[in-house]
C-alpha positions in Angstrom: 0.0 0.0 0.0 2.9 2.4 0.8 4.4 1.7 -2.7 1.1 2.6 -4.4 0.8 5.8 -2.4 4.3 6.8 -3.4 3.6 6.1 -7.0 0.4 8.2 -6.9 2.2 11.0 -5.1 5.0 11.0 -7.7 2.6 10.9 -10.6 0.7 13.9 -9.1 4.0 15.8 -8.6 5.1 15.1 -12.2 1.7 16.2 -13.5 1.9 19.5 -11.6 5.5 20.1 -12.8 4.3 19.4 -16.4 1.5 21.9 -16.1 3.8 24.5 -14.8 6.2 24.3 -17.8 5.9 27.3 -20.1 4.0 26.7 -23.3 6.0 27.3 -26.4 5.3 27.3 -30.1 7.1 25.1 -32.5 8.2 26.4 -35.9 9.5 24.5 -38.9 13.1 25.3 -39.7 14.0 26.6 -43.1 17.5 26.8 -44.4 18.3 30.4 -45.3 18.7 30.5 -49.0 20.3 33.2 -51.3 18.6 34.2 -54.5 21.1 32.0 -56.4 20.3 29.0 -54.2 16.6 29.5 -54.7 17.0 29.7 -58.4 19.2 26.7 -58.6 16.9 24.5 -56.4 13.8 25.5 -58.4 12.2 23.7 -61.3 10.7 27.0 -62.4 11.0 30.7 -61.5 8.3 33.1 -62.7 6.6 36.3 -62.0 3.0 37.2 -62.6 -0.4 37.8 -61.1 -2.3 35.5 -58.6 -5.6 34.9 -60.3 -7.1 32.3 -57.9 -6.5 31.1 -54.4 -8.4 28.1 -53.0 -8.0 25.7 -50.1 -9.1 22.0 -50.0 -8.4 18.8 -48.2 -6.1 16.2 -49.7 -7.6 12.8 -50.7 -7.5 11.2 -47.3 -8.4 14.5 -45.4 -5.1 14.5 -43.5 -3.9 17.9 -44.6 -5.3 21.1 -46.2 -3.5 22.6 -49.2 -4.0 26.0 -50.6 -3.7 26.1 -54.4 -2.6 29.3 -56.0 -3.0 29.9 -59.7 -0.5 32.4 -61.1 -0.8 33.8 -64.6 2.8 34.2 -65.6 4.0 37.4 -67.1 7.4 35.8 -67.7 9.3 32.6 -66.9 12.8 33.2 -65.7 13.5 29.5 -65.5 11.5 26.5 -66.6 7.9 26.6 -67.9 4.7 25.4 -66.2 2.4 26.5 -68.9 0.0 29.4 -69.3 -1.3 28.9 -65.7 1.1 27.8 -62.9 -0.7 26.1 -60.1 1.3 26.0 -56.8 0.4 24.0 -53.7 1.2 25.4 -50.3 0.6 23.3 -47.2 -2.0 24.9 -44.9 -5.2 26.8 -45.4 -8.8 27.0 -44.3 -11.7 24.8 -45.3 -15.0 25.7 -43.7 -14.3 26.1 -40.0 -11.1 24.2 -40.0 -7.8 26.1 -40.2 -4.6 24.2 -40.8 -1.5 26.3 -40.3 2.0 25.4 -41.3 4.7 27.8 -40.2 7.3 29.2 -42.6 4.9 28.9 -45.5 4.1 32.0 -47.7 0.6 33.5 -48.0 -0.7 34.4 -51.4 -3.6 36.8 -52.1 -5.8 37.0 -55.2 -4.8 39.9 -57.4 -1.3 40.4 -56.0 1.8 40.3 -58.3 4.5 37.9 -57.1 7.8 36.5 -58.1 7.8 32.8 -57.2 10.5 30.1 -57.0 8.8 26.7 -57.6 10.0 23.1 -57.4 8.1 20.1 -58.6 8.1 17.1 -56.3 8.3 13.5 -57.5 4.5 13.2 -57.4 4.2 16.2 -59.8 3.0 18.8 -57.2 4.4 22.3 -57.6 5.6 23.6 -54.3 7.3 26.9 -53.2 11.0 26.5 -52.9 12.4 27.6 -49.5 9.1 28.2 -47.7 8.4 31.9 -47.2 11.6 32.8 -49.0 10.3 31.5 -52.3 7.5 34.1 -52.7 8.3 37.8 -53.2 5.6 40.4 -53.6 6.0 42.8 -56.5 5.0 46.4 -55.7 5.1 49.8 -57.4 7.7 52.2 -56.1 5.8 55.3 -54.8 8.5 57.7 -56.2 9.3 56.2 -59.6 6.2 54.1 -60.4 8.5 51.3 -61.4 7.9 47.7 -60.1 10.1 46.6 -57.3 10.6 43.4 -55.4 11.9 42.9 -51.9 14.9 40.7 -52.4 16.1 38.4 -49.7 19.6 39.8 -49.9 21.5 37.2 -48.0 25.1 38.5 -48.1 27.0 35.3 -48.9 30.4 37.2 -48.6 29.6 38.1 -45.0 28.7 34.5 -44.3 32.1 33.4 -45.6 33.8 36.0 -43.4 31.8 34.8 -40.4 33.3 31.4 -41.1 30.1 29.5 -41.7 27.8 31.4 -39.3 24.4 32.2 -40.5 24.3 35.4 -42.6 22.0 38.1 -41.7 19.0 38.6 -43.9 19.1 42.1 -45.3 15.9 42.8 -47.2 16.2 45.4 -49.9 13.9 46.7 -52.6 15.3 46.3 -56.0 13.9 47.0 -59.4 12.1 44.0 -60.8 13.8 44.2 -64.2 17.3 44.2 -62.5 16.3 41.3 -60.2 15.1 39.3 -63.2 18.4 39.9 -65.1 20.3 38.7 -62.0 18.1 35.5 -61.7 18.4 34.8 -65.4 22.2 34.8 -65.0 21.9 32.2 -62.2 19.5 30.1 -64.3 22.1 29.9 -67.1 24.8 28.4 -64.8 
């Protein structure tokens, strides 16, 4: 009987300790990728307008995917046809929200530059999670289209002897960025 009492007391104590632990959120980890790495890892790189965004369950209702249809203005690398359909894990179906951290969010009507890789099952996914989607905006002063580049400074990373490079977002002209990515796609 004493042994049973000790086991119950220990179980209660462990339960109380567990309840007192701070709650933390878990996030997926994405490797920080340069523009060149994103281009090299991608099956296709394009920019265009999001014409449709819809979420639905997969066949066995174990995960929700959001499917984004992009009408490409130009392919920088590869070609997925006149409409590129990209699948992003996560989304909302009826009252159920399935969230996946580090995934980009697309909105109908927005212009984007997207890095896409095709998995062995033929599903087009965003390369590098949130890094693989860049919103295209008009510069308020010039009226020209700009994109916020990731701007990982690979030279600084080498100087830091392998330490993670800081992400330094910077707005660059879309046309200049496209030329840069086309150079990477040729290599």
